[in-house]
Backbone as CSV, one residue per row, in Angstrom:
resi,resn,N_x,N_y,N_z,CA_x,CA_y,CA_z,C_x,C_y,C_z
1,MET,-4.606,-0.010,25.090,-6.024,0.176,25.310,-6.754,-1.102,24.921
2,PRO,-7.583,-1.660,25.774,-8.275,-2.895,25.456,-9.259,-2.699,24.307
3,SER,-9.442,-3.771,23.557,-10.455,-3.765,22.508,-11.326,-4.990,22.697
4,ASP,-12.525,-4.964,22.109,-13.402,-6.120,22.179,-13.074,-7.067,21.035
5,VAL,-12.985,-8.328,21.353,-12.717,-9.345,20.353,-13.800,-10.406,20.465
6,LEU,-14.275,-10.873,19.320,-15.282,-11.925,19.335,-14.631,-13.259,19.654
7,ASN,-15.212,-14.001,20.552,-14.750,-15.365,20.748,-15.670,-16.274,19.925
8,PRO,-15.379,-17.580,19.821,-16.175,-18.453,18.966,-17.669,-18.475,19.281
9,SER,-18.052,-18.182,20.493,-19.475,-18.200,20.826,-20.192,-16.946,20.360
10,GLY,-19.424,-15.960,19.866,-20.034,-14.739,19.372,-20.163,-13.648,20.416
11,THR,-19.720,-13.927,21.642,-19.767,-12.889,22.667,-18.439,-12.149,22.665
12,ARG,-18.468,-10.942,23.149,-17.259,-10.128,23.150,-16.474,-10.362,24.433
13,THR,-15.166,-10.488,24.267,-14.296,-10.606,25.418,-13.174,-9.599,25.246
14,PRO,-12.813,-8.884,26.319,-11.758,-7.883,26.180,-10.399,-8.544,25.991
15,THR,-9.557,-7.874,25.240,-8.187,-8.332,25.055,-7.280,-7.117,24.984
16,ARG,-6.067,-7.268,25.425,-5.113,-6.171,25.371,-4.206,-6.278,24.166
17,SER,-4.119,-7.418,23.547,-3.222,-7.574,22.401,-4.026,-7.592,21.117
18,ALA,-3.935,-6.518,20.373,-4.643,-6.445,19.097,-4.088,-7.511,18.168
19,GLY,-4.937,-8.027,17.302,-4.462,-8.965,16.297,-4.441,-10.406,16.750
20,THR,-5.116,-10.739,17.830,-5.139,-12.134,18.241,-6.532,-12.704,18.063
21,GLU,-6.592,-13.971,17.749,-7.827,-14.748,17.625,-8.686,-14.373,16.440
22,VAL,-9.513,-13.349,16.560,-10.501,-13.095,15.517,-10.670,-11.609,15.259
23,PRO,-11.247,-11.242,14.133,-11.448,-9.829,13.826,-12.337,-9.134,14.853
24,VAL,-12.101,-7.863,15.043,-12.858,-7.064,15.996,-14.275,-6.846,15.463
25,GLY,-15.275,-7.007,16.320,-16.659,-6.710,15.983,-17.342,-7.788,15.169
26,ARG,-18.567,-7.477,14.747,-19.355,-8.433,13.962,-19.198,-8.189,12.470
27,ARG,-18.329,-7.261,12.079,-18.050,-6.971,10.680,-16.541,-6.922,10.508
28,LEU,-16.106,-7.283,9.345,-14.712,-7.094,8.956,-14.785,-6.397,7.615
29,GLY,-14.630,-5.073,7.644,-14.784,-4.294,6.420,-16.180,-4.468,5.858
30,HIS,-16.258,-4.878,4.598,-17.566,-5.067,3.958,-18.146,-6.452,4.194
31,PHE,-17.478,-7.275,5.008,-17.971,-8.617,5.309,-18.728,-8.622,6.630
32,LYS,-19.940,-9.134,6.586,-20.698,-9.351,7.813,-20.391,-10.767,8.270
33,LEU,-19.847,-10.907,9.474,-19.491,-12.221,10.015,-20.754,-12.910,10.499
34,LEU,-21.084,-14.046,9.894,-22.288,-14.786,10.271,-21.998,-15.808,11.353
35,SER,-20.969,-16.619,11.139,-20.612,-17.649,12.114,-19.195,-18.118,11.862
36,LEU,-18.580,-18.580,12.914,-17.249,-19.155,12.807,-17.407,-20.577,12.279
37,ALA,-16.882,-20.842,11.089,-16.976,-22.176,10.501,-16.007,-23.136,11.184
38,GLY,-14.902,-22.614,11.658,-13.930,-23.438,12.363,-12.616,-22.709,12.521
39,LYS,-11.771,-23.266,13.364,-10.447,-22.691,13.560,-9.475,-23.787,13.939
40,SER,-8.235,-23.565,13.573,-7.148,-24.467,13.939,-6.078,-23.603,14.601
41,GLN,-4.923,-24.171,14.843,-3.852,-23.371,15.435,-3.352,-22.304,14.466
42,ARG,-3.468,-22.554,13.155,-2.912,-21.632,12.158,-3.941,-20.745,11.473
43,SER,-5.180,-21.173,11.407,-6.144,-20.423,10.601,-7.550,-20.518,11.171
44,MET,-8.425,-19.705,10.573,-9.837,-19.735,10.939,-10.649,-19.420,9.689
45,ALA,-11.894,-19.858,9.712,-12.794,-19.616,8.590,-14.122,-19.119,9.132
46,TRP,-14.651,-18.111,8.481,-15.926,-17.499,8.864,-16.901,-17.593,7.714
47,ARG,-18.149,-17.900,8.014,-19.245,-17.725,7.067,-19.531,-16.235,7.066
48,VAL,-19.574,-15.628,5.883,-19.777,-14.188,5.789,-20.784,-13.849,4.700
49,LEU,-21.318,-12.656,4.800,-22.072,-12.046,3.707,-21.242,-10.878,3.206
50,ASP,-21.080,-10.795,1.900,-20.341,-9.716,1.279,-21.342,-8.619,0.942
51,SER,-21.278,-7.498,1.645,-22.270,-6.435,1.485,-22.166,-5.737,0.132
52,ARG,-21.125,-5.998,-0.638,-20.984,-5.358,-1.944,-21.807,-6.061,-3.017
53,THR,-22.359,-7.231,-2.710,-23.107,-7.993,-3.708,-24.580,-8.034,-3.364
54,ALA,-25.412,-7.868,-4.344,-26.870,-7.962,-4.229,-27.396,-7.216,-2.998
55,SER,-28.685,-7.216,-2.847,-29.280,-6.459,-1.740,-29.025,-7.120,-0.390
56,ASN,-29.045,-8.451,-0.338,-28.827,-9.150,0.928,-27.401,-9.660,1.086
57,GLY,-26.565,-9.484,0.089,-25.198,-9.964,0.146,-25.089,-11.399,-0.336
58,ARG,-23.911,-11.773,-0.737,-23.629,-13.126,-1.208,-22.835,-13.840,-0.132
59,GLU,-23.192,-15.091,0.139,-22.511,-15.834,1.195,-21.163,-16.344,0.709
60,GLY,-20.182,-16.225,1.588,-18.841,-16.690,1.274,-18.208,-17.347,2.482
61,LEU,-17.077,-17.968,2.240,-16.253,-18.536,3.300,-14.964,-17.725,3.308
62,LEU,-14.717,-17.035,4.401,-13.574,-16.145,4.537,-12.513,-16.835,5.381
63,LEU,-11.360,-17.113,4.776,-10.262,-17.739,5.500,-9.234,-16.688,5.873
64,LEU,-8.800,-16.741,7.131,-7.833,-15.796,7.666,-6.809,-16.560,8.500
65,PRO,-5.634,-15.975,8.679,-4.718,-16.585,9.648,-5.295,-16.415,11.040
66,ARG,-4.924,-17.276,11.943,-5.443,-17.204,13.309,-4.938,-15.962,14.031
67,VAL,-3.734,-15.541,13.667,-3.123,-14.357,14.258,-2.659,-13.464,13.112
68,GLN,-2.851,-12.180,13.256,-2.405,-11.249,12.224,-0.900,-11.384,12.008
69,PRO,-0.443,-11.257,10.758,1.008,-11.280,10.513,1.705,-10.207,11.346
70,ALA,2.869,-10.573,11.868,3.575,-9.696,12.814,4.196,-8.477,12.148
71,ASP,4.532,-8.582,10.862,5.220,-7.483,10.189,4.947,-7.552,8.690
72,PRO,5.366,-6.548,7.943,5.109,-6.546,6.496,5.697,-7.762,5.763
73,GLU,6.822,-8.258,6.224,7.419,-9.432,5.575,6.557,-10.680,5.775
74,ALA,6.015,-10.851,6.958,5.125,-11.988,7.212,3.861,-11.870,6.366
75,LEU,3.339,-10.670,6.238,2.167,-10.439,5.394,2.487,-10.750,3.933
76,ARG,3.653,-10.339,3.465,4.077,-10.615,2.091,4.179,-12.114,1.840
77,ARG,4.728,-12.853,2.788,4.839,-14.313,2.644,3.453,-14.962,2.588
78,TRP,2.545,-14.538,3.476,1.188,-15.087,3.489,0.504,-14.811,2.155
79,ASP,0.594,-13.557,1.705,-0.043,-13.167,0.453,0.530,-13.955,-0.723
80,GLY,1.831,-14.109,-0.769,2.462,-14.862,-1.857,2.021,-16.310,-1.885
81,ALA,1.962,-16.930,-0.720,1.547,-18.341,-0.648,0.098,-18.500,-1.095
82,VAL,-0.776,-17.596,-0.662,-2.192,-17.673,-1.034,-2.358,-17.438,-2.533
83,ARG,-1.642,-16.481,-3.080,-1.759,-16.191,-4.521,-1.202,-17.328,-5.373
84,ARG,-0.128,-17.977,-4.932,0.389,-19.155,-5.659,-0.662,-20.253,-5.688
85,ALA,-1.289,-20.493,-4.560,-2.323,-21.530,-4.488,-3.539,-21.149,-5.335
86,ALA,-3.907,-19.878,-5.335,-5.099,-19.428,-6.063,-4.934,-19.537,-7.574
87,ARG,-3.715,-19.577,-8.051,-3.485,-19.711,-9.504,-3.804,-21.103,-10.018
88,LEU,-3.846,-22.074,-9.123,-4.124,-23.449,-9.545,-5.588,-23.598,-9.950
89,GLN,-5.826,-24.208,-11.074,-7.183,-24.422,-11.575,-7.446,-25.915,-11.660
90,HIS,-8.404,-26.402,-10.883,-8.757,-27.823,-10.863,-10.200,-27.929,-10.391
91,PRO,-10.964,-28.881,-10.944,-12.368,-29.006,-10.532,-12.574,-29.305,-9.044
92,ASN,-11.552,-29.825,-8.375,-11.692,-30.156,-6.960,-10.983,-29.169,-6.043
93,LEU,-10.659,-28.004,-6.570,-10.097,-26.918,-5.760,-11.019,-25.719,-5.875
94,ALA,-11.372,-25.143,-4.734,-12.233,-23.962,-4.744,-11.473,-22.794,-5.354
95,GLU,-12.191,-21.985,-6.093,-11.599,-20.808,-6.711,-11.712,-19.624,-5.763
96,ALA,-10.591,-18.972,-5.527,-10.595,-17.784,-4.680,-11.330,-16.664,-5.400
97,VAL,-12.297,-16.062,-4.719,-13.057,-14.948,-5.276,-12.297,-13.644,-5.057
98,GLU,-11.636,-13.544,-3.902,-10.928,-12.316,-3.561,-9.807,-12.645,-2.580
99,ILE,-8.692,-11.985,-2.759,-7.566,-12.070,-1.826,-7.228,-10.635,-1.452
100,GLY,-7.116,-10.375,-0.169,-6.831,-9.006,0.225,-6.479,-8.876,1.687
101,VAL,-6.489,-7.641,2.146,-6.219,-7.321,3.545,-7.277,-6.325,3.979
102,CYS,-7.874,-6.563,5.120,-8.891,-5.665,5.664,-8.644,-5.515,7.158
103,GLU,-8.516,-4.281,7.593,-8.270,-4.004,9.004,-7.071,-4.803,9.527
104,HIS,-6.048,-4.883,8.717,-4.790,-5.574,9.026,-4.919,-7.093,9.041
105,TRP,-6.063,-7.620,8.584,-6.253,-9.064,8.500,-6.147,-9.496,7.038
106,PRO,-5.144,-10.296,6.688,-5.116,-10.846,5.331,-6.200,-11.913,5.222
107,PHE,-6.810,-12.014,4.044,-7.902,-12.972,3.886,-7.942,-13.505,2.467
108,VAL,-8.615,-14.625,2.342,-9.001,-15.150,1.034,-10.477,-15.517,1.149
109,LEU,-11.261,-15.086,0.159,-12.699,-15.306,0.149,-13.043,-16.329,-0.916
110,TYR,-13.868,-17.289,-0.536,-14.377,-18.298,-1.466,-15.897,-18.182,-1.516
111,ASP,-16.466,-18.405,-2.691,-17.914,-18.409,-2.851,-18.456,-19.650,-2.150
112,ALA,-19.338,-19.467,-1.200,-19.906,-20.598,-0.464,-21.417,-20.652,-0.622
113,GLU,-21.943,-19.892,-1.573,-23.390,-19.869,-1.798,-23.851,-21.280,-2.150
114,GLY,-24.726,-21.835,-1.315,-25.274,-23.167,-1.562,-24.337,-24.319,-1.241
115,ALA,-23.187,-24.033,-0.647,-22.225,-25.089,-0.322,-22.128,-25.273,1.189
116,ASP,-21.860,-26.503,1.593,-21.570,-26.822,2.991,-20.081,-27.080,3.116
117,THR,-19.542,-26.862,4.310,-18.206,-27.356,4.592,-18.353,-28.823,5.003
118,LEU,-17.278,-29.556,4.975,-17.339,-30.950,5.415,-17.813,-31.016,6.861
119,THR,-17.342,-30.114,7.700,-17.781,-30.077,9.095,-19.291,-29.920,9.182
120,GLU,-19.844,-28.972,8.436,-21.289,-28.737,8.470,-22.063,-29.956,7.973
121,ARG,-21.575,-30.567,6.917,-22.265,-31.743,6.365,-22.268,-32.878,7.379
122,LEU,-21.147,-33.097,8.033,-21.072,-34.179,9.019,-21.942,-33.892,10.236
123,GLN,-22.137,-32.627,10.578,-22.995,-32.275,11.709,-24.476,-32.402,11.369
124,SER,-24.821,-32.272,10.091,-26.232,-32.266,9.720,-26.750,-33.624,9.244
125,GLN,-25.883,-34.519,8.863,-26.350,-35.819,8.377,-25.263,-36.866,8.492
126,VAL,-25.705,-38.096,8.482,-24.778,-39.228,8.470,-24.494,-39.549,7.007
127,LEU,-23.238,-39.617,6.658,-22.868,-39.911,5.284,-22.665,-41.414,5.113
128,GLY,-23.165,-41.932,4.023,-22.943,-43.332,3.707,-21.511,-43.564,3.247
129,ALA,-21.125,-44.812,3.193,-19.756,-45.166,2.820,-19.412,-44.691,1.413
130,GLN,-20.322,-44.868,0.471,-20.062,-44.459,-0.917,-19.871,-42.948,-1.025
131,GLU,-20.774,-42.195,-0.388,-20.673,-40.739,-0.444,-19.393,-40.254,0.239
132,THR,-19.072,-40.837,1.377,-17.857,-40.461,2.093,-16.622,-40.726,1.238
133,ALA,-16.564,-41.916,0.658,-15.417,-42.268,-0.191,-15.312,-41.318,-1.374
134,SER,-16.429,-40.998,-1.992,-16.431,-40.095,-3.142,-15.937,-38.699,-2.758
135,LEU,-16.404,-38.185,-1.616,-15.969,-36.867,-1.157,-14.464,-36.840,-0.913
136,PHE,-13.950,-37.887,-0.290,-12.529,-37.904,0.028,-11.665,-38.137,-1.203
137,VAL,-12.146,-38.907,-2.150,-11.403,-39.080,-3.404,-11.297,-37.736,-4.117
138,ASP,-12.404,-36.987,-4.177,-12.366,-35.653,-4.791,-11.384,-34.738,-4.067
139,ALA,-11.426,-34.730,-2.745,-10.509,-33.898,-1.967,-9.062,-34.302,-2.224
140,LEU,-8.799,-35.587,-2.256,-7.429,-36.065,-2.489,-6.954,-35.745,-3.902
141,ARG,-7.840,-35.786,-4.875,-7.462,-35.390,-6.243,-7.049,-33.918,-6.277
142,GLY,-7.822,-33.081,-5.610,-7.466,-31.666,-5.544,-6.143,-31.444,-4.834
143,LEU,-5.932,-32.144,-3.725,-4.665,-32.018,-2.988,-3.479,-32.513,-3.815
144,ALA,-3.660,-33.622,-4.508,-2.581,-34.149,-5.347,-2.218,-33.148,-6.439
145,PHE,-3.229,-32.527,-7.038,-2.974,-31.526,-8.071,-2.207,-30.350,-7.480
146,ALA,-2.629,-29.889,-6.302,-1.937,-28.779,-5.645,-0.489,-29.150,-5.341
147,HIS,-0.271,-30.331,-4.820,1.094,-30.757,-4.509,1.938,-30.851,-5.774
148,ASP,1.352,-31.376,-6.852,2.076,-31.430,-8.127,2.402,-30.024,-8.621
149,GLY,1.575,-29.051,-8.265,1.803,-27.657,-8.640,2.716,-26.914,-7.676
150,GLY,3.282,-27.616,-6.708,4.226,-27.004,-5.782,3.594,-26.304,-4.590
151,VAL,2.313,-26.594,-4.327,1.621,-25.965,-3.203,1.233,-27.030,-2.185
152,ALA,1.692,-26.838,-0.953,1.310,-27.729,0.142,0.472,-26.925,1.125
153,HIS,-0.674,-27.445,1.511,-1.605,-26.690,2.343,-1.091,-26.495,3.767
154,ARG,-0.624,-27.532,4.383,-0.045,-27.531,5.732,-1.037,-27.295,6.872
155,ASP,-2.310,-27.081,6.551,-3.284,-26.857,7.626,-4.685,-27.241,7.166
156,LEU,-4.808,-28.319,6.431,-6.107,-28.706,5.902,-7.022,-29.160,7.040
157,GLN,-8.229,-28.580,7.068,-9.186,-28.863,8.129,-10.542,-29.135,7.492
158,PRO,-11.415,-29.907,8.133,-12.741,-30.198,7.575,-13.582,-28.939,7.328
159,PHE,-13.366,-27.880,8.111,-14.139,-26.653,7.906,-13.661,-25.873,6.683
160,MET,-12.586,-26.319,6.048,-12.061,-25.656,4.851,-12.494,-26.367,3.569
161,LEU,-13.070,-27.539,3.687,-13.474,-28.291,2.502,-14.918,-27.948,2.143
162,LEU,-15.104,-27.286,1.016,-16.439,-26.920,0.550,-17.007,-28.041,-0.290
163,LEU,-18.253,-28.424,-0.006,-18.923,-29.487,-0.741,-20.093,-28.903,-1.522
């Protein structure tokens, strides 16, 4: 039975294969999907409001795999990798607010209140050389710490870097 799936423009397009591309509808559980922050071949990130917080909700960045895990073992591997990464504590690594599964979509939520992604910052302003270098040094410090901790991202994208 076909279901409606949101494409990046926010319009609904029918699909016959559940679990592809993006979550069904304009909500994913208690998360209101505001906009697609970006997507790669492996993952996607959504600007969301968490309806469980405050009257208007708290803004977050919700990261999900691009395609739902095919079976419980794939879900277990995804969850394990995300939880290993979330245990790392460093000033240049975002802290996971929540890790879970909603409507068969595994996710990790980061607090994005008052933060831009690198993609958003580059779209809204021209960065000077000093600011650009500083941002990338911070990102590289966080990545080096993660790698030293045995975690490799394998899909780092500008829409995943919170500033």
